[in-house]
N, C-alpha and C positions, 0 to 999 in steps of 0.2 A: 185485407190485402195479402196477409200471410196464408191465410186459408185458401185463397184463390190460387196462390203460387204452388202450395202443396197439391191442389187438385190438378194443376197443369203437369207438375212433376209425375203425379200418378198416371196421367194420360200418356205422357211420353214414354214411361216404363211400359206400359200396356201395349203401346204401338210397337215398341221395340221386341217385345215377346211375340206379337202378331207377325212381325217382319221375319223373325227367326222361324217361327212355325210354318210360314207359308213359303219359305225357300229352302227348307232343310231338306226336303226330299229331291233328289237329282232330277228325276224325270217322272211325270205322271201323265197318263194317257187316259182321257175320259170319253173318247170316241163321239166326238160331236159331228164328224164328217168323215167321208172316205179319204180325206187329205191326211188324216192322222195315221194311216196305214199305206199311204202312197209309196214309200220306199221300203216297206217290209217285203220279205220273200216268203213265197208260199212253197211248202213242200209238196211232194207227190200226193195226188188225190185229195188235196186240201182246197177248199174254197172259203173265202172270207167276205163279209159285207157288213158295213156300219149302217145301222138303222135304229131309230127310236133311242138314241143315246147308248147303244150297246154295239159290241163287236159280235157278230154271229159267225162261228167258225164251225165248218162241217168237214169231217174226214171220213173218206169211203174207202172201199176196196181192201179192208183188212190191214191198211197201212198205219204204222206208228208214225204219224206225221202231224204237221201243223203250220204254223206261221212264225217266222223268226225276225228279229230286229236287232238293232244296236251294232256294236263293232266287234271284230274278230279278236281284238287284243284286250277285251275286258276280262278281268281275272276274278277278283273277289267282290261279290255284289249280293245283295238281298232283293229278291223280286217278291212283291205282294200282289195278288189278284183277288177280285171279288167275281166268283164264276158261279154260273147256274147250269147245271147239266139238264138239257132238255131231252135228249134222245141218247140211247146207246149204253153199252156195258163199261166203257172206260173214259176217263180223260186225264190229260197230262199237263205237266210243265216241264220245260226244257232249260237246261243251263249248259254253258260251255259247248255250245253247238259248234261243229266244225264245218268247213266248206269243202265239198258239198255237204248238204244237211243230212247225212245218214249216220254220222258219228256224233254222240252226245251223251250227257246224262239225262235221264228224265224221271220224275216221280209220277206214279200211277195211282189213281183212285179207281179201284175195281169194284164193279157191281156184280161180277160173276163169283168172285171169291170173298166179297165183302171186306176187302183189306186195302191197305195202302203200302206202297213199296217203292224202292229206287233201283234203277237199271242203269248200267253202262252199255252203250252200243258201240261196237267197233266193226267196221266193214259190214254194217247192216245186222250183225248178230248180236243177240242180247245176252248179257251177263248180269244176273241179279246180285246187287251188292248192298241189299237191305241190312245184312250184318246180324241177322237172327230172325226169330219168328216175325212175320208180318204183322204190324199192328192192325186191329179191327178198324175198318172204315167207320168213322163216327156218323151217327144219325144226324141228317141236316135239321137244323132248328127252323128253317124256312123251306118248305116244300111246295109252296104256291108256284105252279108253272114249272116245276123241276126243282130238284136239290140245289140249294145255294150254300156255298162255303166261301170263307176267307181263307186263302192258302198263300203259304210262304215257302219259297225254296231259296236257300242260303248256301253261298259257297265262300269258304275262307281257307286258303291253302289247299290241303288234301281233304278237309273236312266238308261234308254235305249234310245239311240239316233240312228237314221239312217240318212245317207246322200246319195244322188244320184248325181253324177257329181258336187260335192262340194256343193250342196244345202241341208240345213237341211230340212228333210222331216217330221220325226216324233220325238218327244220328250216325253216320258212317264215314269211312275214309276210303279214298281212292286217288291214285296219282297219275291216272292215265291222261287226263286232260287238265292243263293248268290255265287255259283261257278259252274264250269263245262267247258266242252270242246266246242271249236268252230267247225263249220261244214259248208259244202256247200250242196246245194240241190235244189230240185224242186218237181213238180208233174206232171206226164205224159209229161215230157220235156227232152230236150237234151240241155246242156249249155256247152260251151267252157270257160275254165279259163286260161287266160294268165299268172296271177300271183296271189299270195296271200301274203299279209304282215300282221304280227300281232305284236303288241308291248304292253307290260304291265308288272306290277310289278310281279316278281317271274318267268318270262318267260326267260329262259337262253339265254344270248345274242350270236348271231352269226353274222358274217360279211356278209354284202350284197354282196360285190364285192370280188373275189378271189385275192390273193396276187399278181398274175402275172399281173392283170389289174392295181394295185397300182403301180408295178414296171414300167409299161408302162407309166403311169402318170408322175412318178418321172423323167424319161428319157426325156419326152417331156418338162417338165419344166426346166430341166438342159440345154436342147438345146436352150432354149429362153433366 
């Protein structure tokens, strides 16, 4: 009996860790249907479609544009994406996007200069704030169907940080924008997004995994 009780205690502890792990991320989009982006805002010359479990985003006409979501009053947050560049010389992530969507910070992965960088846009004009030499764009470890990367863009106060495949690329400071929406984008490019995760103060929490998956995990644990 004592051994059985210990087993149940272990099960409960495991479930607790599972619950924490699956609710720790504030928002996660996995692009199961067009409903996932129904209230997102497209920028100039940008088109977006959800298909085959991916968000396909195309930006044309030489625009630094994309698709934006979230709230204008979001301040400090960490956005992570799994992105695959299919076509084009650039793709971007945006943070603290203003309304209308022409003023923002963005990180760029360039296939022209083979680098990555960070810019501040004001009035549609670019000001590079990388803060030193541009780091070399890493070679993708997954090139099937275009280069794939896991990318993070993080804001905390005046500090902006970017990561590619877990490696810190740029850490810089700028105080132009203290809040604003995140976004995905590029220039003359098509990019596929497998998921977007965003976590930060004031962002309403939502569970990453549905309840039926948690029930399945509970059933599996009980059977053990």
